[in-house]
C-alpha positions in Angstrom: -15.0 23.4 12.9 -13.3 20.0 12.5 -9.6 20.5 11.8 -9.3 17.2 10.1 -9.8 13.5 10.2 -7.6 10.5 9.6 -8.1 6.8 9.1 -5.1 4.4 9.5 -4.1 0.8 10.3 -3.7 1.5 14.1 -5.0 3.5 17.0 -1.5 5.0 17.6 -1.0 5.8 13.9 -4.3 7.6 13.8 -3.7 9.3 17.2 -0.3 10.8 15.9 -2.1 12.3 12.9 -4.7 14.0 15.2 -2.0 15.2 17.5 -0.4 17.1 14.5 -3.8 18.6 13.5 -4.3 19.7 17.1 -0.9 21.3 17.0 -1.8 23.5 14.0 -0.4 21.2 11.3 -2.1 20.4 8.1 -3.0 17.0 6.4 0.6 16.5 5.2 2.0 17.0 8.7 -0.6 14.6 10.1 0.1 11.9 7.3 4.0 12.1 7.9 3.7 11.9 11.7 1.3 9.0 11.4 3.5 7.2 8.9 6.6 7.5 11.2 4.5 6.0 14.1 3.2 3.2 11.9 6.7 1.9 11.7 6.5 1.1 15.3 2.7 0.6 16.0 2.3 -1.6 12.8 5.7 -3.2 13.0 4.0 -6.4 12.2 3.7 -5.1 8.6 5.8 -2.0 7.8 9.1 -0.7 8.8 11.3 2.5 8.4 13.5 0.8 5.9 10.7 0.4 3.3 9.2 2.6 0.7 5.9 3.9 -0.4 3.7 6.3 -2.5 1.7 9.3 -1.5 -0.8 11.4 -3.3 -2.0 14.9 -2.1 -4.6 17.3 -3.5 -5.1 20.8 -2.3 -8.6 22.2 -3.0 -7.5 25.8 -2.5 -5.0 25.8 -5.3 -6.1 22.8 -7.3 -2.6 21.3 -6.9 -2.4 17.6 -7.3 0.8 15.7 -6.9 2.0 12.1 -6.5 5.1 11.4 -4.4 6.8 8.3 -5.6 9.3 7.2 -3.0 9.3 3.5 -3.9 12.2 1.2 -3.9 15.0 1.2 -6.6 17.3 -1.7 -7.6 20.7 -1.3 -5.9 24.2 -1.8 -7.1 25.1 1.6 -8.7 29.0 2.1 -8.8 29.8 -1.0 -6.8 30.9 -4.5 -7.6 28.6 -7.5 -7.1 29.8 -9.4 -4.0 31.2 -12.9 -4.5 28.5 -14.3 -2.1 25.0 -12.7 -1.7 23.2 -12.9 1.6 20.0 -14.2 0.1 18.1 -16.9 2.1 14.8 -18.5 1.3 12.0 -18.8 4.0 8.5 -20.2 3.5 5.3 -18.8 5.1 2.3 -21.0 5.6 -0.8 -19.0 5.1 -3.1 -21.9 5.9 -4.7 -22.4 2.4 -1.3 -22.0 0.7 2.5 -21.4 1.3 4.5 -18.7 -0.2 8.3 -18.3 -0.2 10.3 -15.0 0.2 14.0 -14.3 0.3 15.6 -12.5 3.2 19.0 -11.2 4.1 21.3 -8.3 2.9 20.9 -9.3 -0.7 17.2 -8.9 -0.5 17.4 -5.1 0.5 16.5 -2.6 -2.3 17.2 1.1 -2.0 14.8 2.5 0.6 12.6 5.4 0.2 10.5 6.0 3.2 12.8 8.6 4.9 13.6 10.5 1.8 9.9 10.5 0.7 8.4 11.6 4.0 11.0 14.2 4.7 10.5 15.6 1.2 6.6 15.7 1.6 7.0 17.4 4.9 9.4 20.0 3.6 7.4 20.8 0.5 3.8 21.0 2.0 4.0 20.6 5.8 3.6 23.5 8.4 5.4 21.9 11.3 9.1 21.3 11.7 10.4 17.7 11.2 11.3 17.5 14.9 7.7 18.0 15.9 6.4 15.5 13.4 8.7 12.9 14.8 7.7 13.4 18.5 4.9 10.8 18.6 7.3 8.1 17.1 10.0 9.2 19.4 7.8 8.7 22.4 7.0 5.2 21.3 10.5 4.3 20.5 11.6 5.4 24.0 8.7 3.8 25.9 7.7 0.9 23.8 4.4 0.4 22.0 1.7 -2.1 23.1 0.9 -4.1 19.8 -2.7 -4.8 19.1 -3.8 -8.3 18.3 -3.8 -7.7 14.5 -0.1 -6.8 14.6 0.9 -9.7 16.8 -1.1 -12.1 14.7 0.9 -10.9 11.6 4.0 -11.5 13.5 3.0 -15.0 14.4 2.1 -15.6 10.7 5.5 -14.3 9.6 7.4 -16.0 12.5 10.2 -17.2 10.1 11.0 -13.7 9.3 10.7 -12.2 12.8 12.9 -14.9 14.2 15.4 -15.1 11.3 18.3 -13.6 13.2 19.3 -13.2 16.8 18.8 -9.4 16.7 15.4 -9.4 15.3 14.2 -12.3 17.5 15.2 -10.2 20.6 12.8 -7.6 19.4 9.8 -9.8 18.3 10.3 -12.9 20.6 12.1 -11.4 23.7 10.8 -14.0 26.1 11.4 -17.0 23.8 8.0 -16.8 22.2 6.6 -14.3 19.8 5.1 -11.0 21.3 1.6 -11.2 22.4 -1.3 -8.7 22.2 -0.8 -5.6 24.3 2.8 -6.6 25.1 5.2 -3.7 24.5 7.5 -3.8 21.6 10.9 -2.2 22.1 13.4 -1.8 19.3 16.8 -1.0 20.7 18.5 2.2 19.3 15.6 3.3 17.3 15.0 6.2 19.6 18.5 7.4 18.9 18.0 7.1 15.2 14.8 9.0 15.3 16.1 11.7 17.5 19.2 12.2 15.1 16.8 12.2 12.0 14.8 14.9 13.7 17.9 17.1 14.0 19.6 16.3 10.7 16.9 15.4 8.3 17.2 13.3 5.2 20.9 13.7 5.0 21.2 11.4 8.1 19.9 8.6 6.1 21.3 9.6 2.7 25.0 10.1 3.7 25.1 10.5 7.5 25.7 7.9 10.2 22.5 6.0 9.5 23.7 5.6 5.8 27.2 4.6 6.9 25.8 2.0 9.4 23.6 0.6 6.7 26.4 0.5 4.0 28.9 -0.9 6.3 26.6 -3.8 7.3 25.8 -4.3 3.6 29.4 -4.5 2.5 30.5 -6.9 5.3 27.6 -9.2 4.9 26.9 -9.8 1.1 24.6 -6.9 0.3 24.3 -5.0 -2.9 23.4 -1.4 -1.6 26.1 1.2 -2.4 26.7 4.8 -1.3 25.9 5.9 -4.9 22.5 4.3 -4.6 21.6 6.4 -1.5 23.2 9.5 -2.8 21.4 9.4 -6.2 18.0 8.2 -5.0 15.3 10.5 -6.2 11.8 11.2 -4.8 9.7 11.5 -8.0 6.7 13.8 -8.2 4.6 13.0 -11.3 1.2 14.3 -12.0 -1.6 11.7 -11.4 -3.7 9.8 -14.0 -7.1 11.4 -14.3 -10.2 9.2 -14.9 -13.8 10.5 -15.2 -16.3 8.3 -13.4 -20.1 9.0 -12.6 -19.5 12.8 -12.6 -16.5 12.5 -10.4 -12.8 12.8 -11.3 -10.6 10.0 -9.9 -6.8 10.7 -9.4 -4.6 7.8 -9.5 -0.9 7.4 -9.3 1.1 6.7 -12.5 4.1 4.4 -12.9 5.8 3.0 -10.8 2.3 2.3 -9.6 1.1 -0.5 -11.9 -1.9 -0.7 -9.5 -2.9 2.9 -10.5 -2.8 2.1 -14.1 -4.7 -1.1 -13.8 -7.3 0.4 -11.5 -7.8 3.2 -14.0 -8.3 0.6 -16.8 -11.1 -1.2 -14.6 -12.8 2.1 -13.9 -12.9 2.9 -17.6 -14.5 -0.5 -18.2 -17.2 -0.1 -15.4 -18.0 3.3 -16.6 -19.9 1.9 -19.5 -22.2 -0.2 -17.2 -25.0 0.9 -14.9 -23.6 -0.8 -11.9 -26.2 0.6 -9.5 -29.0 -1.0 -11.6 -27.9 -4.2 -10.1 -28.8 -4.8 -6.4 -25.8 -4.6 -4.3 -24.5 -8.0 -3.5 -26.8 -9.8 -6.0 -25.6 -12.4 -8.5 -25.8 -9.8 -11.2 -23.6 -7.4 -9.3 -21.0 -10.1 -8.4 -20.8 -11.2 -11.9 -20.2 -7.7 -13.2 -17.3 -7.3 -10.6 -15.9 -10.6 -11.6 -16.0 -9.8 -15.3 -14.4 -6.4 -14.8 -11.6 -8.1 -12.7 -11.1 -10.8 -15.3 -11.0 -8.3 -18.1 -8.3 -6.3 -16.4 -6.3 -9.4 -15.7 -6.4 -10.4 -19.3 -5.3 -6.9 -20.3 -2.4 -6.9 -17.7 -0.4 -9.3 -19.9 -0.6 -6.6 -22.8 0.4 -4.0 -20.4 3.5 -5.9 -19.3 4.4 -6.3 -22.9 4.0 -2.5 -23.5 6.2 -1.6 -20.6 9.0 -3.8 -22.3 8.8 -1.8 -25.6 7.6 1.6 -24.9 8.4 4.5 -22.3 6.0 4.5 -19.3 4.0 7.5 -20.3 3.5 6.3 -23.8 2.6 2.7 -22.6 0.0 4.1 -20.1 -1.6 6.4 -22.7 -2.0 3.4 -25.2 -3.2 1.1 -22.4 -5.9 3.5 -21.3 -7.0 4.6 -24.8 -10.7 4.0 -25.4 -9.8 2.2 -28.6 -7.7 -0.3 -26.7 -10.2 -0.8 -23.9 -13.3 -1.3 -26.2 -12.7 -5.0 -27.0 -12.5 -5.8 -23.3 -15.8 -3.9 -22.8 -17.4 -6.0 -25.5 -16.1 -9.3 -23.9 -17.6 -8.2 -20.7 -21.0 -7.5 -22.4 -20.9 -10.8 -24.1 -20.3 -12.8 -20.9 -22.9 -10.8 -19.0 -25.6 -11.2 -21.8 -24.8 -15.0 -22.0 -24.6 -15.3 -18.2 -21.4 -17.2 -18.4 -17.7 -16.6 -17.4 -15.3 -15.0 -19.9 -11.8 -16.4 -20.3 -9.8 -16.2 -17.1 -6.0 -15.9 -16.7 -3.9 -16.0 -13.5 -1.7 -13.0 -12.4 1.2 -13.2 -9.9 0.7 -12.4 -6.2 2.5 -9.3 -4.8 3.9 -8.2 -1.3 1.2 -8.5 1.4 2.7 -6.5 4.0 1.4 -3.0 3.2 -0.2 -0.3 5.3 -2.3 2.7 4.2 -3.5 5.9 5.8 -5.8 8.6 4.5 -6.0 12.3 5.9 -8.1 15.3 5.0 -8.1 18.6 6.7 -10.6 21.4 7.1 -8.9 23.5 4.4 -9.4 20.9 1.9 -5.9 19.5 1.7 -5.8 15.7 1.6 -3.3 13.0 1.5 -3.4 9.2 0.8 -0.1 7.4 1.8 0.8 3.8 1.4 4.0 2.1 2.5 5.6 -1.3 2.6 8.8 -3.1 3.5 7.9 -6.3 1.7 8.1 -8.7 4.6 11.3 -7.2 5.9 14.9 -8.5 5.4 14.9 -10.4 8.6 17.6 -8.4 10.5 18.2 -5.1 12.2 21.1 -2.8 11.2 23.5 -2.9 14.2 23.2 0.1 16.5 20.4 1.7 14.6 17.0 -0.1 15.3 16.7 0.2 11.5 14.8 -2.8 9.8 15.4 -3.0 6.1 13.1 -4.1 3.3 13.3 -7.3 1.3 11.8 -6.0 -2.0 14.6 -7.8 -4.0 13.3 -11.1 -2.4 9.7 -10.9 -3.7 9.4 -13.2 -6.7 6.4 -11.6 -8.2 8.3 -8.2 -8.5 11.1 -9.8 -10.4 9.4 -12.1 -13.1 12.6 -12.5 -15.1 14.5 -13.8 -12.1 16.0 -12.4 -8.9 18.8 -9.7 -9.2 17.9 -9.5 -12.9 16.8 -5.9 -13.2 19.5 -3.3 -13.8 20.7 -1.2 -11.0 18.9 2.1 -10.7 15.6 0.8 -12.0 12.5 1.6 -10.1 10.6 -1.6 -8.9 6.8 -1.6 -9.8 4.2 -1.8 -7.2 0.4 -2.4 -6.8 0.1 0.3 -4.2 -2.2 3.0 -5.4 -3.4 5.8 -3.1 -6.5 7.4 -4.7 -8.2 10.8 -4.5 -11.7 11.4 -5.8 -12.8 14.9 -6.7 -16.3 16.4 -7.0 -16.3 20.0 -8.7 -12.7 20.4 -7.6 -13.3 19.5 -3.9 -12.0 16.2 -2.4 -14.7 13.7 -2.1 -12.8 10.6 -1.1 -9.3 9.5 -0.2 -8.8 5.7 -0.4 -5.9 3.2 -0.7 -5.2 -0.3 0.7 -2.7 -2.8 1.7 -3.0 -6.4 0.4 -0.8 -7.2 -2.8 -3.0 -7.6 -5.9 -6.1 -7.4 -3.7 -5.3 -3.7 -3.3 -6.9 -3.1 -6.6 -10.1 -5.0 -5.9 -10.4 -3.4 -2.4 -10.0 0.1 -3.9 -12.4 -0.7 -6.8 -15.2 -1.9 -4.5 -14.9 1.0 -2.1 -15.0 3.4 -4.9 -18.0 1.7 -6.5 -19.8 1.4 -3.1 -19.5 5.1 -2.6 -19.9 6.6 -6.1 -22.2 4.0 -7.7 -24.3 3.0 -4.6 -23.9 6.2 -2.7 -23.4 4.1 0.6 -22.1 5.8 3.8 -18.4 5.7 4.1 -18.2 3.0 6.9 -20.5 0.7 4.8 -18.5 1.5 1.6 -15.3 0.4 3.3 -16.4 -2.5 5.4 -19.0 -4.4 3.3 -18.1 -7.8 2.1 -15.8 -8.0 -0.9 -14.9 -10.4 -3.6 -11.6 -10.9 -5.4 -11.0 -12.9 -8.6 -7.8 -15.1 -7.9 -7.1 -17.1 -11.1 -10.3 -19.0 -11.9 -11.8 -18.7 -8.4 -13.9 -15.8 -7.2 -12.9 -15.4 -3.5 -16.0 -14.4 -1.8 -15.7 -12.9 1.8 -18.3 -13.8 4.5 -21.3 -11.5 4.4 -22.9 -12.1 1.0 -26.3 -13.7 0.6 -25.8 -17.3 0.0 -28.6 -17.4 -2.6 -26.7 -14.9 -4.6 -23.5 -16.9 -4.5 -25.4 -20.1 -5.3 -26.8 -18.3 -8.5 -23.4 -17.2 -9.5 -22.0 -20.7 -9.2 -24.9 -22.0 -11.4 -23.7 -19.7 -14.2 -20.3 -21.5 -14.1 -18.2 -19.3 -11.8 -15.9 -21.2 -9.4 -16.4 -19.6 -6.0 -14.5 -20.0 -2.7 -16.8 -19.1 0.1 -14.9 -17.6 3.1 -16.5 -18.4 6.5 -15.1 -15.2 8.0 -13.8 -11.7 7.1 -10.0 -11.4 6.7 -6.9 -9.4 5.9 -6.8 -11.2 2.5 -9.4 -8.6 1.2 -7.3 -5.5 2.0 -7.5 -2.7 4.4 -9.1 0.4 2.6 -8.7 3.0 5.5 -10.5 6.0 4.0 -11.6 9.6 4.6 -14.4 11.6 2.8 -16.0 15.0 2.5 -19.7 15.5 1.9 -21.3 18.2 -0.2 -21.8 20.3 3.0 -18.1 20.0 3.8 -18.4 17.6 6.7 -15.5 15.4 7.2 -15.7 11.5 7.8 -13.2 8.7 8.5 -13.6 4.9 8.2 -11.1 2.3 9.2 -11.1 -1.0 7.6 -11.8 -3.5 10.3 -10.2 -6.2 8.3 -6.8 -4.7 9.1 -7.0 -2.9 12.5 -8.6 0.1 11.1 -8.7 3.1 13.4 -9.8 6.8 13.0 -9.2 10.1 14.8 -10.5 13.6 14.3 -9.4 17.0 15.7 
């Protein structure tokens, strides 16, 4: 009998999960160990000093729980420094450039350590020291980065060469690290070993916390001891949406991505998606109109959040009466074979990694983490690379450092679990900013509407509506795209596949109980089973 399967963003990440399953651990143990390894093996995109979301479901008990360990605005109980370390860098993505801010003043309250330790303590079988063994080995011996990770480092070169300490890690020979060269982060092994002994308190009030706080106080940061001490891992119940006879569980706030994806699913549920041949012009138009309607509704969602408590705003936004006019707009556009009105939504952090695990007992976990792009430095003596979640313009539409201290920052991350008669059918999530939603939506539809095999559901070409332009990944029939353009849709045809379209690493269980895993090959997807 298969003990479990995992899909993740790197071979080392997936292998760590399989190692825990082999040692008698469950899906939670596998997810936690894999996440800690990802902070080394996927150092091009995620770091220990970031934050995340997880969703678990236990088929034996019916327990469903979201773990929200996302970042919080810092500054509780502390004065604002006279000068904040907050420096702008610009990244050239080829077709466009995007600016971010780095430095101590870009660091929000981190959640990764608190969240992973809490998840392991609540539902894992193995001690934290065992879960950290794979990450400790890589920290001591170094880890050979695959091309996807080194390519990301090259793309984000201004971040990974921002200070002398981070340059020595990512460009140790005067150039950025190359594929299969080993990455060493000095002092990280010591930090992980101490964390294995002392647990969350090491990062909340122990030596790691003191090193982080001392560096912040001396260099224009906002993080305080009160921020770390009062940080909470939230455990809300998921949003539940019926779709094609399945039950889809999505994370609530702070996951704006979960709420907006729930809205899109409720839109699509009124249409016979599978009646349109996959990849046809009619199929692409339906996807484009669902995305456009959700983007129009997002403006209302943002207004609701300004005036109502989160739960009340979510209930009103997902009410059928509120959704009905958007469905009507979709029907009108499809019947007239023309585009509906389109609005633009802001981009989000692109450096995100997701992993999915399911074990033989029916326990499953989806876990997504991010550090933004990282703050561009390493806390002295720790190997700890902080996040730059305060330096992401899209997360702070009213201006940088305008949110009150203690407020949770919203995110598009949305680990999703799909149930069929109480049994887990699919676990999916993605990295990729606002493309997280389109990647998850199309993976769900490919599996639940078109009944495609998991690997195809994950790796078929995708589209994403970016303002007035439908970004169309390589792999679609050119005649279908031509027809869509003839209807008045603006299309950008990608000559290749790319990380732009997300990384929906997924696991599934079929009706006979067999387990499957599929890594998204756009983002270094890897799988393992035990």
